[in-house]
N, C-alpha and C positions, 0 to 999 in steps of 0.2 A: 335492084334498079340497074338498067343497062347503062353502059358508059356512053357519054355524049361523044359523037363522032368528031365534033370540033376539037376536043382535047386529044384526039389521037393523031393530030397533025404533027409531022416531024419539025415544024417551024415553031411550035409552042412547047418549049422545053422548060420544065420546072413549074408547070402550072397544075400539078396534081392537087395541091392544096385548094386551089380555086374550084377544081372539079368536085372535090369532096364537099366544099361549102355548098355548091349548087345542089348536090345530091341530098345533103342533110336538110337544106331548105325545102326541097321538093317533098321529102318524107314528112317534115313538120307540117307542111301545108295540107297534107292528106288527113291529118287528125281533125276531128270535128267536135270533140267534147273535152272540156266545157267550152261554151262560146266565149269569145273575148273581143275586146276593142283595143286598138293601138292608136294613141293620140300624140300629136306633137305638142310639147309643153312650151310655155312662153320663154323659158330660159334656154331653149335649144335642145332640151332633153326629150325623153320619150316616156309616156306612161302606158303601161299595159294593164288592162282591167279584165279580170276573169270572173265569170258568174259562177260562184261556188256556194250557192245556197245550201244550207244544211251542214256545212263543214265548219268545225271549230278551228281556232288557230293551231291547236296541238295535232290536228289531223292533216295539216298542210305543211309542205316543205318546199322552200325555194333555195336552189343551189345553182352554182355556176361550175361547169365542168367542161374542159376542153373547148372553150369558146362558145358554149351553149348555155342558155338560161333554161333550167329544168324546174318546172312547177309540178309537184305531185300531191295528190290528195288520196288519203287512205282511210277507208271506213273501218271502224272498230267492230265490236261485237253487236252494235246496234242493228247490223244487217240481219241477224238472227231474229231479233224482236220484230223488225219490219216484215220479215217473211211470214210471221204468224198473223199479221194484220190482214184483213180482207179489204182490199182497195176496190172501189167501184170504178175509179179511173186513176191511172198513175201516169202523170205527165211530168213529174219532177224526178229526174234521174237520181238514183242513190248508189251509184257505182264509183269506185276509185278511178283515178286517171293519172296520166303522165302527159304533160304538154311541154314541148320544147320550142325554143326560139333561138335561132342562130344569131350571135352577137358580132358586131364589127369589132375589130381590134381596138382596145382602149375604152370600150363601153363599160360603165360601172353601175351596179345597183346601189342606189342611195337610200331606198326605203321600201318596205313592204307593209301594207296596212290592210287589215280585214275590216270592212265597214258595211253593214246592212247586206250581207251575203255577197259582197263584191270584194275581190282581192285586188288591190292596187299595187303595182310594182313600178317604182319610179327609177328611171335610168338616166344617167348623165353621160355626156360625151365631152370629156375634158379637152381643152384646146391643145392640139399636139405641139410639141416643141418644134420650132423651125430649125432644121439642121442643114447647115451649109458645109459641104465637104470639099476642100480644095485638093485637086489631084495634081501631084507634082509631074512636071514634064521632063523626061530625061532626053538627053541627046544621044543619038547612036554614034558610037565610035570614039 
């Protein structure tokens, strides 16, 4: 991905992290499988629901690494058995996947539940501590 010209400004110093976040989010947005929903929860949290029909809990992995939520699905040896079957129409994808979501600082995964072919991942955003920092004023001389 090419660098955003905005972040090449000499007036924006120390914003490399923000540029990296935007680039990671753009990369994650280009992924299209599996389909997913993102819902606002009543408690101020977020619920991500991925359509993972045909995957068992042991074939799915949910991890957080470097500020990203990574959901991966890996097919076992069943792929060889399915290759031997003669499909007249194949509309249900049977491939592995890796789907990433960039998380804001402080976001926490509270639960992951597989239910009727849907993987629900609940996230909470704890209330940040209010930090007040008093700066001492020195007199010159």
